[in-house]
N, C-alpha and C positions, 0 to 999 in steps of 0.2 A: 468613663470619667471625663468631665468637661471642664474647660477653663476659659478664662477671658482676661486679656491684658488690660489693667485698669490705670496704669500710670506710665510715665516715661522718665528718662534720666533727669536727676536734679543734683546740683552741687551740694555737698553735705559737709558739716564740720566734724570734728573728732567726737568720739563717744563720751558720755558722762558716766560717772562711777555708780551712783546710788539713786536711781529714779524711783518715783512712786510705782507701786505694783499691787495688783490684786490677784487673788488665787482662786480659780474656778475648779481646778483639778491639778493633780501631780503630788509628788511626795515632798513634804515640808515638816519642819519641826518647830516647836517652841523650844528655844535653845538657850541654855545657861552656860556661860564661861566663867571660870574663876582662876585668878592667879594671886599668889601671896603678895600682899602690900604691907610690909611691917609698919606699924604705927597708925595705919588707917585701914583696917581690914575690910570695911564696907566698900572701899574704892576698887577692890579687886574683881567686882562683879561686872558682867555685861549680859544683858538679856536681849535676844533678837529672835527673828524668824530666820530659819536657815534651810539650806538644801545642800546635798553633796553632788558634785559634778559627775562623779563616777559611781555613786551608790555604794562605795566601799567605806563603811563607817569606821574602819580602823585607820583610814587615811585622812588625817586632819588637814593635809595640804589642799584638799579638794573641797573644803567647806566654803560656802558663800553665805554671808550674813546680810539680812535685809532689815532695815530699820522698821520696828513695829509702828512708829508714828506715821509712816507712809505706806504701810502694807495692810491690806484688807483681805481676809479669808472669807469667801463667799460660799454659801450653801447652794450648790449647783442643783439643776432639776432633779438629778438622780437621788439627792439626799432626802427628797420629800416624796418619792414615789418608787415603786418597784419597777423592774424591767417590763412588766406587763401593763404598766400605766396606773395600777391601783395605788392609792395614796398610802403612805406609811403613817400609822396611827400609834398612839401610846398604848402599850399593853400593861397587863398587871405587873410584869417584871420591872417596869420603869414608871410605875404609877406615882412615885414620889415627885415626878415632874408635872403631873397634871392628871385630869380625869381620863380613865380608860376610854379610848375611842376618839380622843381629841387629836388634832394634827401634830405630827412630829417631823422635824427635819434633823437628820443626823448624818455626820460624816463617819463612815464605819471604820472600825478598828482594822479590818482587812482592806487590802488595796483593791478598790472597786473602780472600774473604768468610769471616768466622767465625774469623779468626786475628789475633793481634797483629802489626801491621805496624810492625816496630821498625827505627829508623834510628839514626844518630849525627849530632849537630849541634854546630857550634861558633859561638859568637856573641862577636865582639870586633872592635875597630877594626883596619883594615889598618895594617900598618907597626909593630905592637907587637913581633911575633916575627920571628925569622929563619926561613927556609925549610929544612925537613928533606928531604933527597933522597939516596938511596943511602947512608944512614948518616951523612951529614955535614950540618952546619948552615952556612948562608951568609946574610949580610945581605940583606934583601929589603924592597921597598916594600909587599909584600902579606903574606908570612909564612904560617906554618902551625903547628899544634899536632899532637900525637900522642895516641892513647889506648893504653894498655898494660894487659894483663891481668896483675895482680899474683898473684892466687891465686883458686882456686875451692874452696869448702867447702860443707858441707851434707849432708843425708842421702842425696842422689843420689850425690855423689862418694864418700861413705862406703861405698856399696853397689857401688862400681866404676864409677860413671857418669862419662862424659866430657862436656865442653862444647866446642863448636867454633863459630867464626864464620868464614864465608867469603863471597866474592863470586863470582858466577857470570855470565860473559858468553859465551853459547853453549857452547863445549866446554871452556872454561878455568875451573878452580876455583882461586882464590888464597886460601889459608888465611891468616888473620890471627891469630885466637885459637885455641888448641887444642894438642893434644899434638904434639911434634916441630916446633915453630915458634918464631919470635921473639916471638910473642904481642903483636903491635903492629899497630894501624892507623896507618900511618906519617904520613899527610899529611891533615889537615883544615884547609883555609884559612878565612879569615873568612867567615862565613855559609854554611859548608859544610852540606850536608844529604845524607847518603849512606845507602843501605840495604844490608842484608846478610842472609844466611841465618844463623839462630841455632839450633844443634842441640844436643840432649841425648839421652843413650843409656840412662838409667835413670830410674825414678820417684823422686820426692822433691823436696827443696829444693835450690836452688843459690844460694849467696851469692858473687857475683862482685865481688871487689875490683878496681876499675878506677882507674888513675892517669891523669890528664891532665897532659901535660908539654910544655914548649917552652923554647927559648932566646930571651931578649930580644935585640932589636937592640942594637948597640953604644951608640947614643945613649940607651938606656933602662937601660944597666948591663951588658948582655951575659950576665947570669946564666942558668943553667938553673933553671927554676922548675917546681913541680909541686904536685899535691894528689891525695888518694885518697878514694874513697867506695865503700861497699858497695851493690850493686844486687841486688835479690831476684827470683828466678825460681822457678817450681815446675812440676813435671810431676805431674798428679793420679794417684792410685792408682785401681784398677779398680772399687772398691766391690763387688767379687765375692769371696766366701769359698768356695773350691772344695776339694773333697776332705775337709777337716776344718777345724774352727775351735774357738777357745776363747771361751766366754761368761764374762766377768768381771763379778762383782758388787762394787760399791764403796759406801762410806758415808762421809760427812763429818760427824763428830759435832757440830761447832759449829752447823751449819745444819740438822742432822737430814735431810740430803739423800742419797738413794740414787742410784746410776747403774748402768747396764749398758753393757758394751762387747762387741762381737764382733771377735775378733782373728785376724789371719792372720799367724802367725809367719814363714812362708816369705817374705812380702813385707815383714816388719817393720813392720806397720801394724795399727791398731785403729780401729774406727768406732763411733759411736753407732748404736743400732738403726735410726734413721731414715735412715741413710746407708750401711748395709752389707747386702748381699743374700746369704743363705745358700743355697748350691746343693747340694741332695741329689741327686746324679747316680748313685750306685752302686745296683745292684740289691740288694734286701733279701736278707739271708743266710737260710739254711734255719732257723736258730735264731730269727731275728726273725719269720719267717713262721709258725712254730709258736707263738710267744708272742703275736703280734698277727695273727690270721687276716686274709688279704688284703694283708698288707704288701707294698709294691711297691718303695719306694725308702728308702735310709737314708743317714745322714750322721754320722760320728763327731764328738761334741762333748766338750769338756772344760769342766765347770763349775768355776769357781775364784773364790776371794775374794782371791787374792794380787794385788798390784799389777802392772800391765802393764809389761813390760820393753821394749816396742817403742819405736823412735825416732820413729815417725810417728803422730800422733793426729789423726783426723778427727772434729771435733765436740765434743771435750772437751779442756780444758787439760791438758797433760802432767803437771803437778804433781798434779792430782786423779787422773788415770789411774794414776799410780805408787803412790798411796796404798792402793788396794784397800780391804779391811776391816781397819782397824788393830786390833791386839790391845787388848782392853778397851773398844772403842768401843760394843759391844752386850753385853747380858747373855748370859752363857754363851759369849761369843766365837763366835756363830753367827748366821746369817741364814737365813730360809726363802724359797725361791723357789716361788711359788704360780702354778699355771695358772688363769687366769680365763676364757678363752674361746678357741675355735679357729674360724677362718673359712677354708674351702677346700673343694675337691671331694671330699675323703675325710676319713679320721680321722688324727689325729696322736697319737704316743706317744713317751715317753722311756723307753728300755730301759737296763738295765745294760750294761756294756761288751761282754759276750759274747752279748747279745741273749736271755738266758734269763729275765729278770725285768722286770716292769713297774714303773716309777717314776711315770709319769704316763700317762693314757690318756683320750682324748676319746671313744673308742668306746662307753663305758658311761656317758657323761654326765660333765660336769666337776663335781667336788665337793671337799670338804675333804681327801680323800685324795690329791688330785693336787698334791702339793708335795714338795719335797726340802729337806733341811737341809744347809747348807754351813758348815763350820767355818772360822774365821779362818785364813788362810794355807794352806788345804788345797784339793786338787783332787778332783773326782769325774769319772771317765771314764764316758761314756754313749753311747747311740746315739739320734739323732732319726729316727723311722720314720714313713712316710706310706703310706696305702693306695691313693692315686691320684696320678697325675701332675697337676701344676698349681701354682697360686699359693696360698700359705697365709699368713694373718696369725695368729700365735700370741701372744696377749696374756697377759702375766705381771705379777706384782708381787713386790717384795721387802718382807719384813716382819721385825721383831724387837722387842726390848724394850730401852729404855735407862733405867737407874735405875728399873726396875719399870713404866715407862710404855710402852705399845705405840707403835711408830713404823712407818710403812710408806710405800712410794713410791706414786706414781700408776701407772696402767696403763702398761706398757712392751710395745711390739709388736715382735716379731721377724718379719722377712719371709723366707719360704722359697720356693724354687722346687724342686719335686720334678720332676726331669728337665727343668727350665727354667733358663736362665741369666739374669743381670740384663739382658741384651739381648733379652728376650722381645719377640715381635712383637704387633701389635694382634690378629691372628688367635688367637694363643696366649692373650692376656689375655681376649679375648671368650669363647673356648672354656672357659677355667677358670671364669669367673664364671657362665656359663650352666649348667655342671655343678654348681657350688656351690649355685645357687638352683633347680635342677631345671627349667630353661627349655629349650625346644626349641632345637636347633642353629641358629645364625645369628640368633637373636632380637636380639642386639646388633651385628649386622654393619654396620649403618649408622652411621658415625661422627658424622653430623649429627643423628641422632635423640636424643631425651632420654627414655629408657625410664622412669626414675623420676619424671619431671616435677619435678625440683628446680632447673631453670634451667641445668643444666650438661649439655652434649651428651656423648654416649658417648665421643667423642674427647677432650673436655676431662677427663673422669674417668679415662681411660687415662693422660693426661699427669700427673694429680694423684694417682697411686696412693700416693705417699709421704706425702700428707696424710691418708690413710686413706679416700679416696673409693671408693665401691662403686656401680656403675652401676645396681643394683637397689634401693638404699636412698636416700632423700632425705638428703643429707649436706652441704648447702651450709654448714651451721654449722661444718664442720670447716676451712674455708678461712681463709687468713691475713687479718689485719685491719691497717689502717693505724694508725699511732700517731706521736706526737712522739718524737724521739730527739735529745737535745741541741738543736742549732740547726736540725735538719732534720725533715722529715716522711718516714717510712720505711714500707715493707711488706716483711717478711722472708718468704721462700718457699723451697721445695725445688725445685731444677731437676734433672731426670733427663736427663743429656746422652747417654744411649743413645736416648731418645725424641726429643729435640731436639738434634741435633748442631751447631746454630748455623750451618748453611751452606745452609738452605732446601731441603735434599734429604729432609727427614723431617718429622715433626710439628713444630709451632712453638708456643711458649709465650711470649708477649710481655707483660710487665707494662706497665700504663698508669696514668696519674694525671691528675686534673683538679681545679681549684679550685671548679668550679661544676656539674659533671656535664653540661656542654654542650661545652666545648673540652677534648679529651683529648690527652695527650702519651704516645706509645707508644715503648718502647725495645726494640731488638733488634740483632742483629749488622749489619743494614743501616742502621738509624737509631740510632746509638750514643749520641748525646747527649755531654755533656761532664762531666768528672769533678767539677767544682766547681759544676755546675748540676743537671740532672736526669739521672741515669744509673743503670745497674745495676752493683752492686759486690758484695762478699762480706759475710757476717755470720758467718763461721766462728769457732768458739771454740778450735779446736785449732791445731796447727802444721803441718798438711798438708791437702791437698785430695783429694777422691774424685770419681768420675764422677757421683755424686749429691751435689749442692752445696747448701749453705745460702746463698741469694742475698738481695740487698736492693735494692729500688728505692728510691733516695734522692733527695729533692728538697731541694736546698740554696738554689737561687735563688728567693727570694720564696715560701716554702712557704705563706704567708698564714694566715688564722685558721681556714680550713676546707680540707680536702684529702681527696679521694676516690681510691680505687684499684680497679682491676679487671685481668683478664687478657683478652687477645685471643688466641684459639686458631686454628690452621690445621692440618688442615681443621677447619672450624667444625661 
């Protein structure tokens, strides 16, 4: 096991009470509370997401409630694939959700490592409600409530996605929520704690409006009473841009801030460059090979300054993405996209759409000629071309003038795989970096070795690819740092869930924190922590998630005056 200190002591304020939270794994409930409120029975309800600090569901003093408006439950990698890596598909047993053989993401009824273990819970005193059975209410000394699905909205349903909730006992599947059903969990008695399978059929967001309802016993008025709340779920996008992609340049005049997005129109999603992987899988055309001798792979790209029309944004606020380069924001209504550097096992070039002309080319050295001008609202069709298979980091910048003053972005890195996918293996990563740096084959084969002597093992650098790590260059300074954030101490980092699928079957990247560098608290899918104490949550700026996630280790419980952070990697 290896680790690396990433931050040093910072002064911190006191902890806040109810921060935003997302859930990738752990035991949580859709939670209904009710207390009698004479004269206004609907006021007695509260709906939340909850967990128990001690997992004793008879101990109400240990319940922690999270606001559904700031809590998102995420379909982690294991919800869409088996432990052997094979995808989970719709079977005939759940074919009401879609065609047999179509993809399915589901949070299982059983507690499976690396998945959200989602249940339904009711907390109220016995005897408040009548019992609901076979569609009828009857007075009861115990009573029960129901949960009803009112609606499902979001970008997942907009793309044709279905949501279903069902219970499985051996061979029997009983649908409660979903198509062609009455959309009801009919009976939750006081202190009920029940688990179900939660299934989704498309990528994107799912906003579930759930109603809690019940009929009061006659001595309490006998009224039917209810309340509704929206619960947020999400199925992450692939972070893969396959076949072709759009690279969108944007500028915010007020802050003089540039941004780049890589967009997949087919999946209706765009990513910031640190969370999207461009896959150049097509063989180079004859024209491309003539223009760039040795060309092996190519990928069609559209460079654009128009705002992004997609509904799902990973890493950038949708309002900024939709803005693009506004007319009049820069002098001449144009921005220059400049090539700064290329790191990879071969050369990189941008060719015109038919492959007959060079627009950028690293083969003859990167210089001032390696730039293209993009006009406001316009598109430029091009080809990205590579002379060798492998991983490439292509660093660019955006530049222009505003009121006669030059403005430019910082370096922006596009990650490409020439004949590699975002799910590239350690062997493929090793081979690519060995060829990039002219090293003998298998120089980097040992995941526990530290070739560049920077304190990070080769295996750690593999997992930290999205932070810019290179196993042949000392680059510990690229790693995330701890800082105060409101009432918490935090460390933000990028998690590649192709490398760490959160089920202990692959590489593992576990963030860790300490107040004194002696006693460390580590968080992962097995040691989850608690939402309002020390846990891993999200730090995303957009409205969607990808398989490359911006994560946050957050310390809310007594962050103290000093706080240190590190990672624990396996294999070390």
